[in-house]
C-alpha positions in Angstrom: -19.0 97.1 42.3 -17.8 93.6 41.6 -16.6 93.3 38.0 -17.5 89.6 37.9 -21.2 90.5 38.2 -21.3 92.8 35.1 -23.7 91.6 32.5 -21.7 92.6 29.4 -24.8 92.2 27.1 -26.6 94.9 29.1 -23.6 97.2 29.0 -23.4 96.7 25.2 -27.1 97.5 24.9 -26.8 100.5 27.1 -23.8 101.8 25.0 -26.2 102.3 22.1 -27.6 105.3 24.0 -24.2 107.0 23.7 -24.8 108.0 20.0 -25.0 111.8 20.7 -28.8 111.9 20.9 -30.8 112.9 23.9 -32.8 110.1 25.5 -35.4 109.7 28.2 -35.4 106.1 29.4 -38.6 104.7 31.1 -37.8 101.4 32.7 -38.7 99.2 35.6 -37.1 99.6 39.0 -33.9 97.6 39.5 -33.8 96.6 35.8 -30.0 97.3 35.7 -30.0 99.9 33.0 -28.6 102.7 35.2 -25.6 100.6 36.2 -25.1 99.3 32.7 -25.3 102.8 31.2 -22.9 104.3 33.7 -20.4 101.5 33.0 -20.8 102.0 29.2 -20.3 105.7 29.6 -17.2 105.2 31.7 -15.7 103.0 29.1 -16.5 105.4 26.2 -14.8 108.7 25.4 -18.2 110.5 25.5 -19.1 113.3 27.9 -22.4 112.4 29.6 -24.9 114.2 31.7 -26.9 111.7 33.7 -30.2 112.9 35.3 -31.6 110.8 38.1 -34.8 111.1 40.1 -33.0 110.7 43.5 -29.6 111.4 45.1 -29.6 107.8 46.2 -29.5 106.5 42.6 -26.5 108.8 42.0 -24.6 107.9 45.1 -25.3 104.2 45.2 -25.5 103.4 41.5 -23.9 105.9 39.2 -20.9 106.7 41.5 -20.3 103.0 42.1 -20.3 102.2 38.3 -18.4 105.2 36.9 -15.1 106.3 38.3 -15.1 109.7 36.6 -18.4 111.0 37.8 -18.8 114.5 39.2 -22.1 115.0 41.0 -23.7 118.5 40.8 -25.2 119.0 44.2 -28.2 121.0 45.2 -27.5 124.3 46.9 -28.7 122.9 50.2 -25.4 121.0 50.4 -23.6 124.3 51.0 -22.3 124.4 54.6 -23.6 127.9 55.1 -27.0 126.9 53.7 -27.1 123.9 56.0 -26.6 126.1 59.0 -29.7 128.2 57.9 -31.7 125.0 57.3 -31.0 123.9 60.9 -32.4 127.2 62.1 -35.3 127.2 59.7 -36.1 123.6 58.5 -38.6 124.8 55.9 -35.7 126.1 53.8 -34.8 122.5 53.0 -37.9 122.4 50.8 -37.3 125.7 49.0 -34.9 126.8 46.3 -31.7 128.2 47.8 -28.9 130.3 46.4 -25.3 129.7 46.9 -23.4 132.6 48.7 -21.7 134.9 46.2 -18.0 134.3 47.2 -17.7 130.5 47.3 -14.0 130.7 46.3 -13.2 132.7 49.4 -15.3 130.5 51.8 -13.3 128.8 54.5 -15.0 125.5 53.5 -14.2 125.9 49.8 -11.4 123.3 49.6 -13.7 120.4 50.7 -17.0 121.8 49.5 -18.9 119.3 47.3 -20.7 122.1 45.4 -17.3 123.2 44.0 -16.4 119.6 42.7 -17.7 120.6 39.3 -15.2 123.5 39.2 -12.3 121.3 40.4 -13.0 118.7 37.7 -14.9 120.4 34.8 -13.6 117.8 32.3 -15.2 114.8 34.1 -16.5 112.2 31.7 -19.8 111.9 33.5 -21.7 114.6 35.4 -24.8 113.7 37.3 -27.6 115.6 39.0 -31.1 115.0 40.2 -34.1 116.0 38.1 -34.9 118.6 40.8 -31.4 120.2 40.5 -31.8 120.2 36.7 -35.1 121.9 36.9 -33.6 124.5 39.3 -30.7 125.2 36.9 -33.0 125.5 33.8 -35.4 127.9 35.5 -33.0 130.0 37.4 -31.9 133.5 36.3 -28.4 133.0 37.6 -26.8 133.1 34.1 -25.8 129.5 34.3 -26.7 127.2 31.4 -26.6 123.5 30.7 -25.3 122.6 27.3 
């Protein structure tokens, strides 16, 4: 992101949403709010969970605007699950579990699913709405606070 293109008035407006309340923002496409909000969150000392409708918004907008963002990936990002998806493509459209012993997995050091464990104190965490729904409806014992 080019810092010269930042509209500081939008960032200032977006920072008003960092007051500790929960918000659902309905806006037009390409309005600039997501970028402005991610910049405002990155400049603040607040811990933020950003929910986005698509992974593309997270990777192209939130990641580009906030240096301390940890993305919470879907279970289909697991390398073992990807192998199963190659064999059975329908699995890509179904909820998947993560294998039980991630810490012992040969791919653990570079696994994006474990990013949240490597940086639990990240200022911003982001996930898709689908992942949020999966976490909220799962019986895995995980919770989002």
